[in-house]
C-alpha positions in Angstrom: -26.3 22.3 11.4 -24.0 22.6 8.4 -25.2 22.1 4.8 -21.7 21.2 3.7 -22.0 18.1 1.5 -18.4 18.1 0.3 -16.5 14.9 0.6 -13.0 14.4 1.5 -10.7 13.6 -1.4 -10.2 9.9 -2.1 -6.6 8.6 -1.7 -5.5 5.4 -3.2 -2.5 3.2 -2.4 -1.4 -0.2 -3.5 1.1 -2.7 -2.1 1.8 -6.3 -1.0 1.7 -5.6 2.8 2.8 -9.1 3.4 4.8 -8.5 6.6 2.8 -5.6 8.1 5.1 -3.4 10.1 5.5 0.1 11.5 6.8 1.4 8.1 3.6 0.4 6.5 1.5 2.0 9.2 3.5 5.3 8.9 3.0 5.2 5.1 -0.7 4.6 5.4 -1.2 7.3 8.1 0.7 9.7 5.9 -1.4 8.8 2.9 -4.6 9.3 4.9 -3.7 12.9 5.7 -4.6 13.7 2.0 -8.2 12.2 2.4 -10.1 9.0 2.8 -7.8 6.1 2.2 -8.5 3.2 -0.1 -6.0 0.3 -0.4 -5.4 -2.3 -3.0 -3.6 -5.2 -1.5 -1.8 -7.5 -4.0 -3.3 -10.9 -4.6 -1.4 -14.0 -3.7 -1.0 -14.6 -7.4 0.5 -11.2 -8.0 3.0 -11.6 -5.2 4.1 -15.0 -6.5 4.5 -13.5 -10.0 6.4 -10.4 -8.8 8.5 -11.7 -6.0 8.8 -15.4 -6.9 7.7 -16.5 -3.4 4.5 -17.4 -1.6 3.3 -14.6 0.7 3.6 -15.2 4.4 -0.1 -14.1 4.9 -2.7 -14.9 2.3 -4.6 -12.1 0.6 -7.7 -12.4 2.8 -5.6 -12.2 6.0 -3.7 -9.1 4.7 -7.0 -7.5 3.7 -8.4 -8.1 7.2 -5.3 -6.6 8.9 -5.4 -3.5 6.8 -9.1 -3.0 7.2 -8.6 -3.1 11.0 -6.5 0.1 10.8 -8.4 3.3 11.7 -6.7 5.3 8.9 -8.0 2.9 6.2 -11.5 3.5 4.7 -11.7 0.4 2.5 -9.5 -2.4 1.2 -9.7 -4.3 -2.1 -7.7 -7.3 -3.3 -6.0 -6.2 -6.6 -7.9 -7.9 -9.4 -5.1 -7.4 -12.1 -1.6 -8.7 -12.4 1.9 -7.3 -11.9 2.8 -3.9 -10.6 -0.4 -2.4 -12.1 -2.7 -5.0 -10.5 -4.7 -2.2 -9.1 -5.6 -0.6 -12.5 -9.2 -1.9 -12.7 -9.9 -0.4 -9.2 -9.1 3.1 -10.4 -12.4 3.2 -12.3 -14.3 1.8 -9.3 -12.7 4.0 -6.5 -12.2 7.1 -8.7 -9.4 8.5 -6.5 -8.2 12.1 -6.5 -4.8 11.1 -5.2 -2.5 8.1 -5.8 0.0 7.9 -3.0 3.2 5.8 -3.4 6.5 5.1 -1.5 9.7 6.3 -3.1 10.7 2.6 -3.5 7.4 1.7 -5.1 7.1 4.5 -7.7 7.7 3.8 -11.4 7.2 5.8 -14.6 4.7 3.2 -15.7 2.5 3.8 -12.6 2.9 7.6 -12.9 1.9 7.6 -16.5 -1.2 5.4 -15.9 -2.3 7.4 -12.9 -1.7 10.9 -14.4 -3.4 9.9 -17.7 -6.6 9.5 -15.6 -6.2 13.0 -14.1 -5.2 11.6 -10.7 -2.6 13.5 -8.6 0.5 11.3 -8.1 2.3 11.9 -4.8 5.5 10.1 -3.8 6.1 9.7 0.0 9.5 10.4 1.5 9.1 7.2 3.6 9.7 8.6 7.0 9.4 6.4 10.1 7.0 7.4 12.8 8.5 9.4 15.7 11.6 7.6 17.0 10.9 4.3 15.4 13.4 2.7 13.1 12.9 2.7 9.4 11.4 -0.6 8.3 10.9 -2.5 5.1 9.7 -6.0 4.4 12.9 -6.7 2.6 15.1 -5.7 5.6 12.9 -7.7 8.0 13.1 -10.8 5.8 16.9 -10.4 5.6 17.2 -10.0 9.4 15.1 -13.1 10.0 17.1 -15.1 7.4 20.4 -14.0 8.9 19.2 -14.8 12.5 18.1 -18.2 11.3 21.5 -19.0 10.0 23.2 -18.3 13.3 23.6 -20.9 16.0 22.6 -19.8 19.5 
């Protein structure tokens, strides 16, 4: 029996995850390769403030779906506001790594995270295997364009 009491690094991600898709899953799986994955999902209030729209799925439903993924250790609803809605959770989770997509990175996030001694990693946003690249924006645009066509 091993006496190894070392823990895996804690990896933290944040996002809206409103229309959960294969791109989100690939991102979360990639993040989890760095350690145990903790997720901050944006509150409904934050999504309305940032995107000027009501989320398709409410915060509790998005939290539930993310918690069901085997690569996710724990999910929190972001208690703050705006793009840094996760900030209060950094002191609670104490992550070693903050993992972010290339389209979700900002100097404001980087400064906040690195000022706390947390490693900041930007994903290359690669789709899984032969699956198409996905984003919530492209899915919403496709749905909206399909809705405008007569069949």
